[in-house]
N, C-alpha and C positions, 0 to 999 in steps of 0.2 A: 503536699507533705505526706499524704497517705502513700504515695508512691515511694517515697524516700525511706519509710519505715522498713519495708522488706529488704531494701538494699543495705541499710545500717545493720540489721539483724544478720544478714549474710556475711558482712565484713567482720562483725564481732565473733561469729561462729568460726570463721576461717582463722582468725587470730588465736582463738582458744584451742582449736584442733592443732594448728601448726606449732604453737608454743609447747605442746606436750611432746613433740618430736625432738626438740633441741635439748642440749645440756649446757650447763653453765661452765665457765672456764675452770672453776674449782673442781667440779665433777669430772671434767675431762682430764685434769692433772692427776686425780686420784684413781682413775680407771686403769685396769691392768693393760700393759703394753701388748698389742697384737702385731706380730710381724707379718708383713705381706712380702711375697717374693716377686722381685722385679729382676728380670734376666740381666739388665744392664747395671743395676745398682749393686754397690758393694757395701755390706753391713757387717761389722765385725763384732756384733753382740754375741754373748755366750750361747744363746739359743741357735743362732745361725752357724756357729762353729760346730756345735754338736750335730746339727742337721747335715753339715758338709761331711762330717765323719761318717754319718750313716750312709750318705750317698756314695762316698768312696768305698766303704765296706761292701756295698751292694755291687759296685762295678768290679771289684777284685774278687770274683768268684773262683773257687777252686775248680769248677767245672772246666774253665779254660785250660788249666794244666792237665786235667783228665783228658780233654779232647786232644791236646798235643801228644800226650802219651799214647793214645789210641792210634794216632797217625804213625808214630814211631813203631808201634807194634805191627801195623800193616806193612811198613817198609821192611821189617824183619820177617815177614810171613814167608812160609815155604811156598814156592811157586813151581809150576811145571815148566821145564826147559826143553826146547827142541834143538837137536844137533843133527845136521845133515852131513853125512860122512864125518869129517872131523871139524866142521864149522858150526859153532853155536850161533843160532839166529834168534833175534828179538821177535817175540810173538805177542800179540794182543789176543788173549783168549776170550771166547764168549762165556757168558754166565748161564749155563744150562746143564741139564742132567747128564748129557753125553760127555761134556768136559769133566764133570765131577767123576764119572766112571772111568774116563781115561786117566785122570789123576790117580785113582786107586791102582790101575794097572801100571802106571809109571812109577809108583812108589818102589817097586822092585826092579825098575829099569826095564823098559819095553823097547826091544829092537825090532824094527819093521823093515823087512826087505822090500824095497820099492822097485817098480818097473815102469819104464817110460811107456806112455800110451798116447796115441793121437798127435804127438808133436806139441802138446800144450799142457801135459800133466804127468805126474808120477803117482802111481797107485800101489798100495800094499795092504796085506791082511794084518789086522791087529790081534788075531788069535782067538777072538770070541765075539759074539754079538753083544752090543750094548744098546741102551735106550736111544731111540732116534725120533726125530720130529722133522721128517722130510717136507720141504717146501720147494716149489718150482723156483729155481734160482739161476741167474746169469752170473757166473763167477768172473773174477778178474785176477790179475797177477797178484800172487801172494796169498790168495784165499786157501784156507785149510777146511776141508769138509769131510763128513762121514757119508759113505755111500753104502747102501744096503745094510746099514747097521754094523758092518764088520770090516769095512775097507776104509783106510785113510787115504785121502786124495789131496795133493798139494799142486796148485796151479802156477805155471809160468806163462800161461796164455789164458784163453777164455773159453767157456762152454756153458750151455744151458741144460739143466736137468733138475731132478728133484733130489736135493741134498739136505743134510742137517749141518748147519754152520758150526764150526769148531773154533776157528780163529783166523788171524791174518798175520802173515810174516811181514815185518816192517823193513823190507829191502826194496831197492829199485828194480825195475823190470830187467835191466841189464845184469844186475847182481844175481837175481833169481835164475835168469836164463843160463848164466855161467855155472851156477850150482846144480841145476836140474836137467839141462838139455844135452849133456854130454855122456849119457849112458845111465844105467841103473845106479841107484844110490841106496844107502841105508840110513833110515831116520831112527834116532834114539830119543825117547821121551823119558825124562827123569825128573825127580823132585829135588830142588835145591833151596 
């Protein structure tokens, strides 16, 4: 019997402690309703509707429109255009100080008399020295580089030397060879 007394006391204490954690049905009905969010559940209470409006308002940010407008502004941006003799060519320009300075020169229209050299390039003076960042480079067809800070070089072949990258003409080797290998040309840089 002495062994049973601690066990009975333990059971009674357990009931006492656990009964303090529960609520009666009447207390549960009177308690305020708390919504829990279940991704799969649909609840049409007023609180959920206002919460949905808040979520919708957060996803419809005006920044999205602003970002779209900035893309449009970039499309309307003035860019430097290259013309070889009378042929306008598509160029992907580098983003560096040399190109920025060429753009300043091109704002007034820059005509560069080019001369064939080595059977793989046309080279011509830009009229003044600009910033350069020469690096040992192996060029390929369509590369536009700055040589010695004051010469523009356009390749229809390949060469290795220390140049500053300016851009790349987006034409095929055959198209560039036809434009550049048949004698001296004039390159015009302008802003459009």
